[in-house]
Structures are given as structure tokens and as C-alpha cells.
N, C-alpha and C positions, 0 to 999 in steps of 0.2 A: 591574511585571511583569518577570521575568527575561528578558534577551534571549538566545534560542537561536541556534546556530550554523545554517549553511545544511544541514549535514548531519542535526543534530538534529531540525530542522523537518522535513525529509522523512521521517526515522524515526518521526515522530508519525502520519504518514500512512500509512505502510508497515506499522507494527507494530499499529495500532489494529484491534482485533477478531482478531488472530492468537492461535493456540494459544500459551499461555506456557510450556508444558511439554514438548510434542513438537516434535520438528523436522521438521514435515510439509513436502511439497514446495513448497506455496504459501509457507510461511515460509522456506524455503531461498532461493526467488527474492527475497523482500523483502530477506534479508540480504546476497546478493550486491549487490543495488542499494544497500544501505546502505553497503556497503564502495566501491562506485563513487562513491556520493556523498562519501565521505571523501576519495577521490582527486580528485575535482573540487574539493572545498573546498581542499584542500592546493595544488592548481593555482592556484586564485584569490588564496590568500593568499601566494602566490609561496614556498611552503616547499620546492620543487623548484628544484635548479639548472637552468638553461636554457643551452643552446649549440644555436642553432638550433631545430630542432623536437625535439631531444632532451632529455628531461628525466631528471634524476638525483637519487638520494638516498644517502648513504652511512650504513651502520649506526652508525659512530662519532657521528654526529650525534644520535642518539637520546638520549645521555647529557648533551648540552649544549643541550637544547631545552625549550620549555615546552608541549609538546604536550599535548592533551587525551588521556584514557586511550582513547578509541575510535580516535583517530588513531594513537596509538603501536601499539595492537593490529594496526591494518589494515597499517602500514608493517611491522611485524615479520612478518606473514603474508606479504607481499610480498617481503620480503628472504629469508626462510627461512635458508638457511646461507651465503647470499652476503654479501659485504661492502658491496655497492652493488646497486642496481637502475637500470637505465638502459633507456630507450625513449620512443617517442612517446606522447602522451596515449591515442590509440586503443590501443597496445600494453599500456598500464599497465591500461586499463579492461578488456581482454580477459583479464588476468590473474584477475579474480574468478570467472571461470568454472572455474578449477583449484582454489579453495579447497575443503578437505575438510570434511566435517561437524563435525569437532572444531574447526576454526578457525572455523567459522561460528557455533557454539555460543559461542566466546570472544568474537566480535564482538558477537553479542546481549547477553551479560553487559556487555560494556564500554560499550554504550550504554544498557542499561535501568538499570544500577545508579546511574548518575548522574541519569537522568531520574527514577527513584523519589525519590530524596533531596530533589530540588526541587519534587516534587509535580506533575510533568509527565506522569507514567504510573503506573498501578496494575495489579494483578492482580485480576481479579473473576471470579465464576461465568461460564462461557461461555454465550452465548445459545442453542447447540445442546443446553444443560441443560434449556431449557424444553420441548424436543420430547416428546411423549407417550411414544415409547420409552425415552428417557434417565430421564424421571421414573420410569416403572414399573419400570426395572431398577435406579434409585438410583445411577446414574451421575453422577459429578462431574468436571467438565473447567474448566480455568482459562483464562483469555485476557486479553490486555492491553487496558486503556481508556486512551486518551490524555486529556489535560486537556482538556475541552470547549471551553473558552474560546480557548484557543491553537489547537487543531485548526480550530476555524472560522476564525479569523483567518488561518491560513495557507491553508486551503483556499479560502475565498472571496477572499483577496487574489491567489492564483494563478489562479483562474477568471477574475477581472476582468482581469487582465493579459493573458490569451489571448484572451477573448472581445471585449474592447474594441480599437478601433484605436490604433495607436501601436507605437514601436519597443519592442523587449524587452531588457532587460539581460541580461548574461551568466549571472546567477544564474537568472533566469526560464527561459532556454534550457535550462540544465543540468537544472532542476526538470522541464520538460517532458519532456525526454530520459528522465529517471528514472520519470516517472509512466508514460510509454508502455512502458518496460522491465519495470516491475513489474505492470502491468496496473491501476493505480489510476486510469488516466483514465476507466475504466467506473464507477468509484464518484463521480466528480467531475462528468461531463458526460453529458448525455442523448444519445441515438442522434442527434438533430438537430444539436445542440452539437458533437458529434464532427465533424462536416463542416467547421465552423470551425477546429476544432483541426488536422485535416489540411491545411487551407488554409494555416494558420500555419506548418506544418512544411515543407510544399513551397516556401513563399515564403522561409523561413529557409535551406532547401537551396539555393536559387538565390543567395541574396544575403548571407549571413552565414558568415563563415570559421569562427568556432567550431560553428556547427550543421553544417557540411560536415564537420568534423573527427570529431564525436561522433554525431550522431543515428541514423547507419546501423550503429552498432556493436553488436552483439547480445551481451548478458552472461548472458542466462538459458541454462541448460543444456538440451540436448535431452532427456536421460533424465529430467530432473524435469519437462519440459514432457509428456512421454508417459506419465508414471506413472499407470496406472489408478485410478480413484476418489479421486486426490488433486488432480491438477491438469491441466486439459486446455487445450491449446493449439489454439485455433481461429483462423480468420482473418476478420476482419471488413473488408471492402473499403469505403472511404468515396470515393465519387465527388466529385472537387473540380473546380469550374468555374474557378477560377483558378489561378495558380502555374504548375505545369509541366503542369498538365491530367491528370496520371497519378492513378489509384485509389492511395490509400494503405492500408497494412495495420497494424492493431494486433493485438498479441497479446491473447486474453482469457485471463485467469487467474482460475480458480475459486478464490476467497479464503474462501467461506463455504458451509455446507451448508444444505440445506432445512430449517426448523424447522416442525414440525406442532404446533399447540397445540389441545388438545380442549377443546370446551365442554361445560358441564353437561348442557344439554338438547339432544335432537335438533331440527334445523331451527330452532334458536333465531333470534330476531329480531336485528337488526343492533346494538342496545343492548345485549343480552345477551352476545353474541358479544365486542363490545369490552370489556365489563365483566370477562369471564372471561380475556382476554388481559391486561388491565391488572394483574388479580390475580396472574397466573402471573409476570409481569415483576416486580411488587413482592415477591412471595414469594423470587424468585431474586436479588433486590439489584440490578436494572438500573435505570438512570438513563434515563428516557423522556419524552417529549411527544407529545401527540396533536395532530398538524398538521392533519388533516383528519378529520372522522367521516363517517358515511354507509355505505352498502353495502361500500365496500372502504375502510376507514380508512388513512390515511397517517400512520406513527408514527416518531419519531426515537428510536432506540434506542442509546445508548452511541456518538453521534456518527454513527450510519448511518441512512439513511431506509429504511423498508420499508413496502410495502402489505401489508395483513392481507386476504388473498384468502379468501373463503368455500370450504371444501374438506371432503372426507371420505377416510376410510381404512377399506379392507375387511378386517376381521379375521373371526372368526366372526360377529360382528355388525358392522354399519356404525358407524364413529365419525366424528361430526361435529365440526368445529372451523374453524380458520383456519391457512393456511399463510403464512408470512411471506416476502414475495419483496422482495430488494433493489431499491432505486429509486434513480436517480442524484441526488447532493447539488446539484441544479440549481434550488432555489427561490431 
């Protein structure tokens, strides 16, 4: 198995199920966090010169380095027309909020081009293409799907580190920060587990110097957060009985749209509903596993868990089917 870097591992989580063609606001948030992951990776690898708390990198060093394409792309974006960049780690992380859409597209390409070559990522028909209205209109949308084996390895390894007791490495603290900022924590943890996540963060803010340095640095842009119909920033307050005793807030970032799959028969039974859902997923080329059957099946589709909830849509006639509702990867 090919060993991926810290930033590449994060990108497998952040880009999975993102629209691969359009620069949606949800994907902008993911890409800013991927740029931040690159900065943190360079920090871990001692690629910045350090003088006290000040980090620096000179443009001329790009010519004599063995940097990966995505690292070089992010550094060039930070440098702009300057001969060098200087600042504390929080200062450098904040620079990703100013990256233009053009630069974000370049960063996306620099990550995905390599991941595709080594079979860590591919483009597939988007799950939203299974929705009744998309099928009826004949609309085709593409999205990224990360390598399932590596995705699960990264996600489950991270979950275990956070939920189990014990010290956290710098890499895990950085990954926790990125998962929080990108909104991916809601894909990986249940609401109950988020209480433990918040406890971990509060404990780190009290006792760990790296966490104190980065965890409260916000790197998603307000305008992207407020964009109607694309990305909604809400606040989920998680009460924590330990650590500082303060409530902790996570940004909720909507990364996927609701998908309604119609069934052949009105008021069809649970077996027929599941059969119709599986047929639609197979027709559109999705990788899926039924985790739980019953009235509300649980299905893993392209690395993400969904509950298939019976539903109906009202047109001139009522159309019955199921609505896929995202479920945290907490099994």
C-alpha cells in the first residue's frame, strides 16, 4: 500500500463526495483546509526556517527543493509576488482565507492529479444524480470518490485516536483542527461522540502548546459560510463536563444535498423499497454495501453512510420513495 502524506490523507476525507467540476462553496472550504493541511505538513517537516515563533520561506528555495506538487502550489500561492513569506503559524494559516477561486482550483488540481495516478481517487457520477428530478431531467454531475480502503483506514484511525484515552500526536491534533474547520467531524462522529471530541479539544486547549496555537484559528471565509443554498454555517453547542467546562461550538458545513429516490410501487414494502434503491445505485455506478436492512436501511455509499428513510414528494400526483439521509461514520 502506498504511504500517503498527512495533507493527502486529509484530502481523501475532505474531497470525498465533493463536486469534481464545480467550485461549490462547500468545496472551497475543503480546499482552504487542504491548503492549511499543507502548511501544517511543511511545519511538521521543518520546511520552514524558524526564528523563535516566526516561520519563513524564500521563493528561491522552490528551485532547490524536492517538494511535492501540491506543496509547491500552496507555497507559490502564499508567496504571490513576494520573495519570501514570514509569520507565525497562525498568521500563515490565516492566509488561506485570502486565496482566490483561481488559486483554489490550482490547489485542487495539484492534489487530485497525483491521487488519481496512484488510484487513491477517482471521478464518478455524483450521488445527487440518483435523485428523481436529476434522473427525469437527464442531468449528469460528477464527484470525487476516495479509495475506500485508505479512506476507512484514515477515518477509523483518527476516530480511535480521539475517542480512546491517551495522548495525541501533533499530527492527530492537526487533523482534529482540520476536521473541525472543514465540518468533516459531522461525517465521522455521532452527536453523542461529538461531546468526547469537544472534551478532547478543551483538554488540548488547556494543556497542549500546539493546540493553543492553532485550534481557535478560523480559516473558512464568512461569505462562503453564508452563501444561500450552498453552504450553511450553523452552531452546534456541545456541553462538556470536563476540561474548561465551557460549551464548544462546531461549524456545521452542508457538504451534500438531499437525494430522493422514487420507488416503482406506491406504498411499497421495505423489501421492494430497498430493491429499488439498490437498482438505482447500480444503474448509476455507485459502490455500496447494505449495513442494516429493515424499515429504515443503513447503506454505505461511496465511503459515506446513509439512512434510507421512506418519504414521498408531492407533484400532480404523490410520488413515493426513500430519501437518503447522511449518517455519521460511527460504526
